[in-house]
PDBQT receptor file of N, H, CA, C and O in Angstrom, charges set to zero:
ATOM      1  N   UNK A   1     136.961  66.369  96.240  1.00  0.00    +0.000 N 
ATOM      2  CA  UNK A   1     137.329  64.855  96.786  1.00  0.00    +0.000 C 
ATOM      3  C   UNK A   1     136.005  64.089  96.363  1.00  0.00    +0.000 C 
ATOM      4  O   UNK A   1     134.998  64.775  96.537  1.00  0.00    +0.000 OA
ATOM      5  N   UNK A   2     135.835  63.138  95.977  1.00  0.00    +0.000 N 
ATOM      6  H   UNK A   2     136.653  62.581  95.836  1.00  0.00    +0.000 HD
ATOM      7  CA  UNK A   2     134.992  62.315  95.332  1.00  0.00    +0.000 C 
ATOM      8  C   UNK A   2     134.662  60.865  95.966  1.00  0.00    +0.000 C 
ATOM      9  O   UNK A   2     135.492  60.237  96.623  1.00  0.00    +0.000 OA
ATOM     10  N   UNK A   3     133.519  60.464  95.726  1.00  0.00    +0.000 N 
ATOM     11  H   UNK A   3     132.845  60.974  95.192  1.00  0.00    +0.000 HD
ATOM     12  CA  UNK A   3     132.802  59.208  95.845  1.00  0.00    +0.000 C 
ATOM     13  C   UNK A   3     132.096  58.347  95.293  1.00  0.00    +0.000 C 
ATOM     14  O   UNK A   3     131.567  58.792  94.274  1.00  0.00    +0.000 OA
ATOM     15  N   UNK A   4     131.720  56.753  95.631  1.00  0.00    +0.000 N 
ATOM     16  H   UNK A   4     132.150  56.391  96.459  1.00  0.00    +0.000 HD
ATOM     17  CA  UNK A   4     130.764  56.473  94.464  1.00  0.00    +0.000 C 
ATOM     18  C   UNK A   4     129.250  57.215  95.085  1.00  0.00    +0.000 C 
ATOM     19  O   UNK A   4     128.282  56.576  94.674  1.00  0.00    +0.000 OA
ATOM     20  N   UNK A   5     129.062  57.786  95.510  1.00  0.00    +0.000 N 
ATOM     21  H   UNK A   5     129.849  58.305  95.843  1.00  0.00    +0.000 HD
ATOM     22  CA  UNK A   5     128.011  58.664  95.711  1.00  0.00    +0.000 C 
ATOM     23  C   UNK A   5     127.860  60.367  95.518  1.00  0.00    +0.000 C 
ATOM     24  O   UNK A   5     126.889  61.089  95.744  1.00  0.00    +0.000 OA
ATOM     25  N   UNK A   6     128.767  60.588  95.177  1.00  0.00    +0.000 N 
ATOM     26  H   UNK A   6     129.555  60.001  94.993  1.00  0.00    +0.000 HD
ATOM     27  CA  UNK A   6     128.990  61.919  95.035  1.00  0.00    +0.000 C 
ATOM     28  C   UNK A   6     130.274  62.916  95.174  1.00  0.00    +0.000 C 
ATOM     29  O   UNK A   6     131.184  62.471  95.874  1.00  0.00    +0.000 OA
ATOM     30  N   UNK A   7     130.474  64.239  94.585  1.00  0.00    +0.000 N 
ATOM     31  H   UNK A   7     129.735  64.601  94.016  1.00  0.00    +0.000 HD
ATOM     32  CA  UNK A   7     131.782  64.880  94.665  1.00  0.00    +0.000 C 
ATOM     33  C   UNK A   7     131.404  66.391  95.142  1.00  0.00    +0.000 C 
ATOM     34  O   UNK A   7     130.393  67.084  95.033  1.00  0.00    +0.000 OA
ATOM     35  N   UNK A   8     132.578  66.561  95.672  1.00  0.00    +0.000 N 
ATOM     36  H   UNK A   8     133.400  65.998  95.761  1.00  0.00    +0.000 HD
ATOM     37  CA  UNK A   8     132.863  67.884  96.608  1.00  0.00    +0.000 C 
ATOM     38  C   UNK A   8     133.446  68.670  96.504  1.00  0.00    +0.000 C 
ATOM     39  O   UNK A   8     133.999  68.872  97.585  1.00  0.00    +0.000 OA
ATOM     40  N   UNK A   9     133.765  69.439  95.711  1.00  0.00    +0.000 N 
ATOM     41  H   UNK A   9     133.316  69.274  94.833  1.00  0.00    +0.000 HD
ATOM     42  CA  UNK A   9     134.794  70.633  95.885  1.00  0.00    +0.000 C 
ATOM     43  C   UNK A   9     134.785  71.841  96.701  1.00  0.00    +0.000 C 
ATOM     44  O   UNK A   9     133.868  72.650  96.845  1.00  0.00    +0.000 OA
ATOM     45  N   UNK A  10     135.983  71.835  97.224  1.00  0.00    +0.000 N 
ATOM     46  H   UNK A  10     136.727  71.178  97.107  1.00  0.00    +0.000 HD
ATOM     47  CA  UNK A  10     136.052  72.956  98.272  1.00  0.00    +0.000 C 
ATOM     48  C   UNK A  10     137.636  73.505  99.115  1.00  0.00    +0.000 C 
ATOM     49  O   UNK A  10     138.509  72.643  99.010  1.00  0.00    +0.000 OA
ATOM     50  N   UNK A  11     137.946  74.388  99.658  1.00  0.00    +0.000 N 
ATOM     51  H   UNK A  11     137.237  75.088  99.743  1.00  0.00    +0.000 HD
ATOM     52  CA  UNK A  11     139.524  74.894 100.529  1.00  0.00    +0.000 C 
ATOM     53  C   UNK A  11     139.918  73.670 100.992  1.00  0.00    +0.000 C 
ATOM     54  O   UNK A  11     139.238  72.644 100.975  1.00  0.00    +0.000 OA
ATOM     55  N   UNK A  12     140.701  73.762 101.284  1.00  0.00    +0.000 N 
ATOM     56  H   UNK A  12     141.253  74.596 101.298  1.00  0.00    +0.000 HD
ATOM     57  CA  UNK A  12     141.619  72.524 102.117  1.00  0.00    +0.000 C 
ATOM     58  C   UNK A  12     142.225  73.857 103.267  1.00  0.00    +0.000 C 
ATOM     59  O   UNK A  12     142.749  74.955 103.081  1.00  0.00    +0.000 OA
ATOM     60  N   UNK A  13     141.815  73.053 104.512  1.00  0.00    +0.000 N 
ATOM     61  H   UNK A  13     141.389  72.161 104.664  1.00  0.00    +0.000 HD
ATOM     62  CA  UNK A  13     142.492  73.862 105.490  1.00  0.00    +0.000 C 
ATOM     63  C   UNK A  13     143.176  72.762 106.538  1.00  0.00    +0.000 C 
ATOM     64  O   UNK A  13     142.570  71.923 107.205  1.00  0.00    +0.000 OA
ATOM     65  N   UNK A  14     144.554  72.994 106.497  1.00  0.00    +0.000 N 
ATOM     66  H   UNK A  14     145.047  73.676 105.956  1.00  0.00    +0.000 HD
ATOM     67  CA  UNK A  14     144.977  71.903 107.395  1.00  0.00    +0.000 C 
ATOM     68  C   UNK A  14     144.949  71.778 108.955  1.00  0.00    +0.000 C 
ATOM     69  O   UNK A  14     145.175  72.893 109.425  1.00  0.00    +0.000 OA
ATOM     70  N   UNK A  15     144.781  70.962 109.812  1.00  0.00    +0.000 N 
ATOM     71  H   UNK A  15     144.597  70.056 109.430  1.00  0.00    +0.000 HD
ATOM     72  CA  UNK A  15     144.442  70.870 111.508  1.00  0.00    +0.000 C 
ATOM     73  C   UNK A  15     144.944  69.785 111.821  1.00  0.00    +0.000 C 
ATOM     74  O   UNK A  15     145.195  68.973 110.931  1.00  0.00    +0.000 OA
ATOM     75  N   UNK A  16     145.231  69.479 113.238  1.00  0.00    +0.000 N 
ATOM     76  H   UNK A  16     145.026  70.139 113.961  1.00  0.00    +0.000 HD
ATOM     77  CA  UNK A  16     145.889  68.362 113.979  1.00  0.00    +0.000 C 
ATOM     78  C   UNK A  16     144.292  67.485 114.046  1.00  0.00    +0.000 C 
ATOM     79  O   UNK A  16     143.381  67.636 114.860  1.00  0.00    +0.000 OA
ATOM     80  N   UNK A  17     144.375  66.635 112.977  1.00  0.00    +0.000 N 
ATOM     81  H   UNK A  17     145.115  66.512 112.316  1.00  0.00    +0.000 HD
ATOM     82  CA  UNK A  17     143.495  65.467 113.885  1.00  0.00    +0.000 C 
ATOM     83  C   UNK A  17     144.110  64.464 112.907  1.00  0.00    +0.000 C 
ATOM     84  O   UNK A  17     145.013  64.669 112.096  1.00  0.00    +0.000 OA
ATOM     85  N   UNK A  18     143.310  63.131 113.197  1.00  0.00    +0.000 N 
ATOM     86  H   UNK A  18     142.577  62.965 113.855  1.00  0.00    +0.000 HD
ATOM     87  CA  UNK A  18     144.004  62.290 113.470  1.00  0.00    +0.000 C 
ATOM     88  C   UNK A  18     144.622  61.587 111.813  1.00  0.00    +0.000 C 
ATOM     89  O   UNK A  18     143.664  61.679 111.046  1.00  0.00    +0.000 OA
ATOM     90  N   UNK A  19     145.595  61.081 111.215  1.00  0.00    +0.000 N 
ATOM     91  H   UNK A  19     146.373  61.006 111.839  1.00  0.00    +0.000 HD
ATOM     92  CA  UNK A  19     146.272  60.582 110.479  1.00  0.00    +0.000 C 
ATOM     93  C   UNK A  19     145.384  59.874 109.360  1.00  0.00    +0.000 C 
ATOM     94  O   UNK A  19     145.026  58.722 109.606  1.00  0.00    +0.000 OA
ATOM     95  N   UNK A  20     145.041  60.387 108.294  1.00  0.00    +0.000 N 
ATOM     96  H   UNK A  20     145.332  61.322 108.095  1.00  0.00    +0.000 HD
ATOM     97  CA  UNK A  20     143.836  59.224 107.221  1.00  0.00    +0.000 C 
ATOM     98  C   UNK A  20     142.489  59.870 107.693  1.00  0.00    +0.000 C 
ATOM     99  O   UNK A  20     141.423  59.292 107.483  1.00  0.00    +0.000 OA
ATOM    100  N   UNK A  21     142.546  60.949 108.267  1.00  0.00    +0.000 N 
ATOM    101  H   UNK A  21     143.412  61.419 108.438  1.00  0.00    +0.000 HD
ATOM    102  CA  UNK A  21     141.225  61.312 108.234  1.00  0.00    +0.000 C 
ATOM    103  C   UNK A  21     140.770  62.546 107.810  1.00  0.00    +0.000 C 
ATOM    104  O   UNK A  21     141.584  63.384 108.197  1.00  0.00    +0.000 OA
ATOM    105  N   UNK A  22     139.840  63.076 107.187  1.00  0.00    +0.000 N 
ATOM    106  H   UNK A  22     139.178  62.395 106.873  1.00  0.00    +0.000 HD
ATOM    107  CA  UNK A  22     139.442  64.020 106.785  1.00  0.00    +0.000 C 
ATOM    108  C   UNK A  22     137.920  64.929 107.315  1.00  0.00    +0.000 C 
ATOM    109  O   UNK A  22     136.968  64.160 107.446  1.00  0.00    +0.000 OA
ATOM    110  N   UNK A  23     137.659  66.129 107.561  1.00  0.00    +0.000 N 
ATOM    111  H   UNK A  23     138.432  66.754 107.454  1.00  0.00    +0.000 HD
ATOM    112  CA  UNK A  23     136.200  66.609 108.475  1.00  0.00    +0.000 C 
ATOM    113  C   UNK A  23     136.081  67.668 107.205  1.00  0.00    +0.000 C 
ATOM    114  O   UNK A  23     136.913  68.415 106.691  1.00  0.00    +0.000 OA
ATOM    115  N   UNK A  24     134.621  67.396 106.913  1.00  0.00    +0.000 N 
ATOM    116  H   UNK A  24     133.945  66.789 107.331  1.00  0.00    +0.000 HD
ATOM    117  CA  UNK A  24     133.793  67.984 105.815  1.00  0.00    +0.000 C 
ATOM    118  C   UNK A  24     132.479  68.779 107.090  1.00  0.00    +0.000 C 
ATOM    119  O   UNK A  24     132.158  68.398 108.216  1.00  0.00    +0.000 OA
ATOM    120  N   UNK A  25     132.118  69.688 106.463  1.00  0.00    +0.000 N 
ATOM    121  H   UNK A  25     132.379  69.997 105.549  1.00  0.00    +0.000 HD
ATOM    122  CA  UNK A  25     131.332  69.959 107.533  1.00  0.00    +0.000 C 
ATOM    123  C   UNK A  25     129.986  70.013 107.024  1.00  0.00    +0.000 C 
ATOM    124  O   UNK A  25     129.999  69.943 105.795  1.00  0.00    +0.000 OA
ATOM    125  N   UNK A  26     128.760  70.117 107.539  1.00  0.00    +0.000 N 
ATOM    126  H   UNK A  26     128.750  70.174 108.538  1.00  0.00    +0.000 HD
ATOM    127  CA  UNK A  26     127.337  70.077 106.963  1.00  0.00    +0.000 C 
ATOM    128  C   UNK A  26     127.057  71.736 106.213  1.00  0.00    +0.000 C 
ATOM    129  O   UNK A  26     127.483  72.852 106.511  1.00  0.00    +0.000 OA
ATOM    130  N   UNK A  27     126.419  71.390 105.460  1.00  0.00    +0.000 N 
ATOM    131  H   UNK A  27     126.073  70.484 105.218  1.00  0.00    +0.000 HD
ATOM    132  CA  UNK A  27     125.917  70.731 104.548  1.00  0.00    +0.000 C 
ATOM    133  C   UNK A  27     126.408  69.263 103.346  1.00  0.00    +0.000 C 
ATOM    134  O   UNK A  27     126.052  68.147 102.968  1.00  0.00    +0.000 OA
ATOM    135  N   UNK A  28     127.271  70.130 103.207  1.00  0.00    +0.000 N 
ATOM    136  H   UNK A  28     127.561  71.037 103.514  1.00  0.00    +0.000 HD
ATOM    137  CA  UNK A  28     128.558  70.294 102.250  1.00  0.00    +0.000 C 
ATOM    138  C   UNK A  28     128.872  68.668 101.962  1.00  0.00    +0.000 C 
ATOM    139  O   UNK A  28     129.034  68.217 100.828  1.00  0.00    +0.000 OA
ATOM    140  N   UNK A  29     128.912  68.111 102.821  1.00  0.00    +0.000 N 
ATOM    141  H   UNK A  29     128.780  68.477 103.742  1.00  0.00    +0.000 HD
ATOM    142  CA  UNK A  29     129.491  66.441 103.275  1.00  0.00    +0.000 C 
ATOM    143  C   UNK A  29     128.596  65.668 102.693  1.00  0.00    +0.000 C 
ATOM    144  O   UNK A  29     128.986  64.761 101.958  1.00  0.00    +0.000 OA
ATOM    145  N   UNK A  30     126.938  65.932 102.962  1.00  0.00    +0.000 N 
ATOM    146  H   UNK A  30     126.620  66.669 103.559  1.00  0.00    +0.000 HD
ATOM    147  CA  UNK A  30     126.072  65.290 102.330  1.00  0.00    +0.000 C 
ATOM    148  C   UNK A  30     126.063  64.303 101.305  1.00  0.00    +0.000 C 
ATOM    149  O   UNK A  30     125.819  63.097 101.341  1.00  0.00    +0.000 OA
ATOM    150  N   UNK A  31     126.391  65.098 100.358  1.00  0.00    +0.000 N 
ATOM    151  H   UNK A  31     126.589  66.078 100.329  1.00  0.00    +0.000 HD
ATOM    152  CA  UNK A  31     127.037  64.352  98.900  1.00  0.00    +0.000 C 
ATOM    153  C   UNK A  31     127.587  63.279  98.675  1.00  0.00    +0.000 C 
ATOM    154  O   UNK A  31     127.399  62.510  97.732  1.00  0.00    +0.000 OA
ATOM    155  N   UNK A  32     128.671  63.151 100.017  1.00  0.00    +0.000 N 
ATOM    156  H   UNK A  32     128.823  63.776 100.783  1.00  0.00    +0.000 HD
ATOM    157  CA  UNK A  32     128.810  61.819 100.130  1.00  0.00    +0.000 C 
ATOM    158  C   UNK A  32     129.496  60.621 100.753  1.00  0.00    +0.000 C 
ATOM    159  O   UNK A  32     130.504  59.918 100.809  1.00  0.00    +0.000 OA
ATOM    160  N   UNK A  33     127.755  60.965 101.362  1.00  0.00    +0.000 N 
ATOM    161  H   UNK A  33     126.936  61.536 101.317  1.00  0.00    +0.000 HD
ATOM    162  CA  UNK A  33     127.288  59.759 102.322  1.00  0.00    +0.000 C 
ATOM    163  C   UNK A  33     126.186  58.866 101.859  1.00  0.00    +0.000 C 
ATOM    164  O   UNK A  33     125.458  59.139 100.904  1.00  0.00    +0.000 OA
ATOM    165  N   UNK A  34     126.104  57.802 102.572  1.00  0.00    +0.000 N 
ATOM    166  H   UNK A  34     126.696  57.581 103.347  1.00  0.00    +0.000 HD
ATOM    167  CA  UNK A  34     125.736  56.753 101.098  1.00  0.00    +0.000 C 
ATOM    168  C   UNK A  34     124.391  56.659 101.935  1.00  0.00    +0.000 C 
ATOM    169  O   UNK A  34     124.427  56.129 103.045  1.00  0.00    +0.000 OA
ATOM    170  N   UNK A  35     122.768  57.350 101.236  1.00  0.00    +0.000 N 
ATOM    171  H   UNK A  35     122.738  57.781 100.334  1.00  0.00    +0.000 HD
ATOM    172  CA  UNK A  35     121.959  57.626 101.796  1.00  0.00    +0.000 C 
ATOM    173  C   UNK A  35     121.003  56.148 102.083  1.00  0.00    +0.000 C 
ATOM    174  O   UNK A  35     120.123  56.294 102.931  1.00  0.00    +0.000 OA
ATOM    175  N   UNK A  36     121.058  55.462 101.767  1.00  0.00    +0.000 N 
ATOM    176  H   UNK A  36     121.773  55.344 101.078  1.00  0.00    +0.000 HD
ATOM    177  CA  UNK A  36     120.643  53.910 102.322  1.00  0.00    +0.000 C 
ATOM    178  C   UNK A  36     120.963  53.781 103.579  1.00  0.00    +0.000 C 
ATOM    179  O   UNK A  36     119.980  53.439 104.235  1.00  0.00    +0.000 OA
ATOM    180  N   UNK A  37     121.939  53.909 104.220  1.00  0.00    +0.000 N 
ATOM    181  H   UNK A  37     122.738  54.187 103.687  1.00  0.00    +0.000 HD
ATOM    182  CA  UNK A  37     123.098  53.630 105.462  1.00  0.00    +0.000 C 
ATOM    183  C   UNK A  37     122.123  54.784 106.124  1.00  0.00    +0.000 C 
ATOM    184  O   UNK A  37     122.375  55.880 105.622  1.00  0.00    +0.000 OA
ATOM    185  N   UNK A  38     121.266  54.826 106.938  1.00  0.00    +0.000 N 
ATOM    186  H   UNK A  38     121.061  53.936 107.346  1.00  0.00    +0.000 HD
ATOM    187  CA  UNK A  38     120.811  55.478 108.177  1.00  0.00    +0.000 C 
ATOM    188  C   UNK A  38     120.737  54.923 109.655  1.00  0.00    +0.000 C 
ATOM    189  O   UNK A  38     121.121  53.754 109.623  1.00  0.00    +0.000 OA
ATOM    190  N   UNK A  39     120.462  55.227 110.681  1.00  0.00    +0.000 N 
ATOM    191  H   UNK A  39     120.150  56.176 110.707  1.00  0.00    +0.000 HD
ATOM    192  CA  UNK A  39     120.368  54.828 111.737  1.00  0.00    +0.000 C 
ATOM    193  C   UNK A  39     118.381  54.691 111.328  1.00  0.00    +0.000 C 
ATOM    194  O   UNK A  39     117.648  55.166 110.460  1.00  0.00    +0.000 OA
ATOM    195  N   UNK A  40     118.198  53.784 112.509  1.00  0.00    +0.000 N 
ATOM    196  H   UNK A  40     118.793  53.398 113.214  1.00  0.00    +0.000 HD
ATOM    197  CA  UNK A  40     116.542  53.929 113.139  1.00  0.00    +0.000 C 
ATOM    198  C   UNK A  40     116.118  55.597 113.473  1.00  0.00    +0.000 C 
ATOM    199  O   UNK A  40     115.013  55.775 112.962  1.00  0.00    +0.000 OA
ATOM    200  N   UNK A  41     116.468  56.516 113.957  1.00  0.00    +0.000 N 
ATOM    201  H   UNK A  41     117.366  56.372 114.372  1.00  0.00    +0.000 HD
ATOM    202  CA  UNK A  41     116.695  58.185 113.811  1.00  0.00    +0.000 C 
ATOM    203  C   UNK A  41     117.042  58.947 112.811  1.00  0.00    +0.000 C 
ATOM    204  O   UNK A  41     117.255  60.160 112.827  1.00  0.00    +0.000 OA
ATOM    205  N   UNK A  42     117.145  57.538 111.141  1.00  0.00    +0.000 N 
ATOM    206  H   UNK A  42     116.972  56.553 111.128  1.00  0.00    +0.000 HD
ATOM    207  CA  UNK A  42     117.778  58.465 110.468  1.00  0.00    +0.000 C 
ATOM    208  C   UNK A  42     118.935  59.354 110.419  1.00  0.00    +0.000 C 
ATOM    209  O   UNK A  42     118.969  60.295 109.626  1.00  0.00    +0.000 OA
ATOM    210  N   UNK A  43     119.933  59.085 111.275  1.00  0.00    +0.000 N 
ATOM    211  H   UNK A  43     119.905  58.321 111.919  1.00  0.00    +0.000 HD
ATOM    212  CA  UNK A  43     121.387  59.852 111.150  1.00  0.00    +0.000 C 
ATOM    213  C   UNK A  43     121.983  58.985 110.482  1.00  0.00    +0.000 C 
ATOM    214  O   UNK A  43     121.853  57.778 110.682  1.00  0.00    +0.000 OA
ATOM    215  N   UNK A  44     122.572  59.396 109.773  1.00  0.00    +0.000 N 
ATOM    216  H   UNK A  44     122.678  60.377 109.610  1.00  0.00    +0.000 HD
ATOM    217  CA  UNK A  44     123.559  59.242 108.643  1.00  0.00    +0.000 C 
ATOM    218  C   UNK A  44     124.678  58.671 109.056  1.00  0.00    +0.000 C 
ATOM    219  O   UNK A  44     125.114  59.255 110.048  1.00  0.00    +0.000 OA
ATOM    220  N   UNK A  45     125.619  57.374 108.562  1.00  0.00    +0.000 N 
ATOM    221  H   UNK A  45     125.265  56.900 107.756  1.00  0.00    +0.000 HD
ATOM    222  CA  UNK A  45     126.957  56.723 108.677  1.00  0.00    +0.000 C 
ATOM    223  C   UNK A  45     127.764  57.603 108.127  1.00  0.00    +0.000 C 
ATOM    224  O   UNK A  45     127.875  57.789 106.915  1.00  0.00    +0.000 OA
ATOM    225  N   UNK A  46     128.579  58.391 109.320  1.00  0.00    +0.000 N 
ATOM    226  H   UNK A  46     128.489  58.240 110.304  1.00  0.00    +0.000 HD
ATOM    227  CA  UNK A  46     129.735  59.104 108.632  1.00  0.00    +0.000 C 
ATOM    228  C   UNK A  46     130.741  58.607 108.066  1.00  0.00    +0.000 C 
ATOM    229  O   UNK A  46     131.457  59.288 107.332  1.00  0.00    +0.000 OA
ATOM    230  N   UNK A  47     130.964  57.337 108.313  1.00  0.00    +0.000 N 
ATOM    231  H   UNK A  47     130.382  56.783 108.910  1.00  0.00    +0.000 HD
ATOM    232  CA  UNK A  47     131.732  56.905 107.662  1.00  0.00    +0.000 C 
ATOM    233  C   UNK A  47     132.196  56.968 105.903  1.00  0.00    +0.000 C 
ATOM    234  O   UNK A  47     131.253  56.483 105.278  1.00  0.00    +0.000 OA
ATOM    235  N   UNK A  48     132.819  57.207 105.370  1.00  0.00    +0.000 N 
ATOM    236  H   UNK A  48     133.585  57.601 105.878  1.00  0.00    +0.000 HD
ATOM    237  CA  UNK A  48     132.988  57.560 103.887  1.00  0.00    +0.000 C 
ATOM    238  C   UNK A  48     134.100  56.984 103.707  1.00  0.00    +0.000 C 
ATOM    239  O   UNK A  48     134.669  56.692 104.759  1.00  0.00    +0.000 OA
ATOM    240  N   UNK A  49     134.617  56.715 102.789  1.00  0.00    +0.000 N 
ATOM    241  H   UNK A  49     134.155  56.952 101.934  1.00  0.00    +0.000 HD
ATOM    242  CA  UNK A  49     135.613  56.574 102.084  1.00  0.00    +0.000 C 
ATOM    243  C   UNK A  49     135.558  57.726 100.585  1.00  0.00    +0.000 C 
ATOM    244  O   UNK A  49     134.645  58.161  99.882  1.00  0.00    +0.000 OA
ATOM    245  N   UNK A  50     136.833  57.864 100.604  1.00  0.00    +0.000 N 
ATOM    246  H   UNK A  50     137.575  57.511 101.175  1.00  0.00    +0.000 HD
ATOM    247  CA  UNK A  50     137.010  59.422  99.404  1.00  0.00    +0.000 C 
ATOM    248  C   UNK A  50     138.241  59.150  98.622  1.00  0.00    +0.000 C 
ATOM    249  O   UNK A  50     139.213  58.401  98.727  1.00  0.00    +0.000 OA
ATOM    250  N   UNK A  51     137.745  60.206  97.657  1.00  0.00    +0.000 N 
ATOM    251  H   UNK A  51     136.956  60.814  97.572  1.00  0.00    +0.000 HD
ATOM    252  CA  UNK A  51     139.412  59.953  97.160  1.00  0.00    +0.000 C 
ATOM    253  C   UNK A  51     139.735  61.742  96.934  1.00  0.00    +0.000 C 
ATOM    254  O   UNK A  51     138.983  62.327  96.153  1.00  0.00    +0.000 OA
ATOM    255  N   UNK A  52     140.755  62.482  97.571  1.00  0.00    +0.000 N 
ATOM    256  H   UNK A  52     141.366  62.008  98.205  1.00  0.00    +0.000 HD
ATOM    257  CA  UNK A  52     141.030  63.379  97.664  1.00  0.00    +0.000 C 
ATOM    258  C   UNK A  52     142.651  63.630  96.420  1.00  0.00    +0.000 C 
ATOM    259  O   UNK A  52     143.742  63.179  96.070  1.00  0.00    +0.000 OA
ATOM    260  N   UNK A  53     141.603  64.735  96.230  1.00  0.00    +0.000 N 
ATOM    261  H   UNK A  53     140.717  65.102  96.514  1.00  0.00    +0.000 HD
ATOM    262  CA  UNK A  53     143.491  65.519  94.409  1.00  0.00    +0.000 C 
ATOM    263  C   UNK A  53     143.265  66.528  94.561  1.00  0.00    +0.000 C 
ATOM    264  O   UNK A  53     142.301  67.173  94.973  1.00  0.00    +0.000 OA
ATOM    265  N   UNK A  54     144.033  66.679  94.277  1.00  0.00    +0.000 N 
ATOM    266  H   UNK A  54     144.816  66.155  93.943  1.00  0.00    +0.000 HD
ATOM    267  CA  UNK A  54     144.238  68.809  94.672  1.00  0.00    +0.000 C 
ATOM    268  C   UNK A  54     144.479  68.997  92.625  1.00  0.00    +0.000 C 
ATOM    269  O   UNK A  54     145.367  68.644  91.849  1.00  0.00    +0.000 OA
ATOM    270  N   UNK A  55     143.063  69.779  92.452  1.00  0.00    +0.000 N 
ATOM    271  H   UNK A  55     142.341  70.066  93.082  1.00  0.00    +0.000 HD
ATOM    272  CA  UNK A  55     142.699  70.601  91.487  1.00  0.00    +0.000 C 
ATOM    273  C   UNK A  55     143.979  72.220  91.149  1.00  0.00    +0.000 C 
ATOM    274  O   UNK A  55     144.359  73.175  91.827  1.00  0.00    +0.000 OA
ATOM    275  N   UNK A  56     144.237  71.698  89.689  1.00  0.00    +0.000 N 
ATOM    276  H   UNK A  56     143.928  70.922  89.138  1.00  0.00    +0.000 HD
ATOM    277  CA  UNK A  56     145.084  73.177  88.855  1.00  0.00    +0.000 C 
ATOM    278  C   UNK A  56     144.629  74.576  89.170  1.00  0.00    +0.000 C 
ATOM    279  O   UNK A  56     145.175  75.539  88.631  1.00  0.00    +0.000 OA
TER     280      UNK A  56
């Protein structure tokens, strides 16, 4: 998975979540989040667009 802020490689497990969504656990997901988008309390904006590709 990749976006403008970083890249993450990991295993995919299928789960029942809303179509079009992807769940990534902490702290691995941090590379995909825009560091400039934080709340006053320093909480990241967890809305990120990523490109998901299958590796050979």
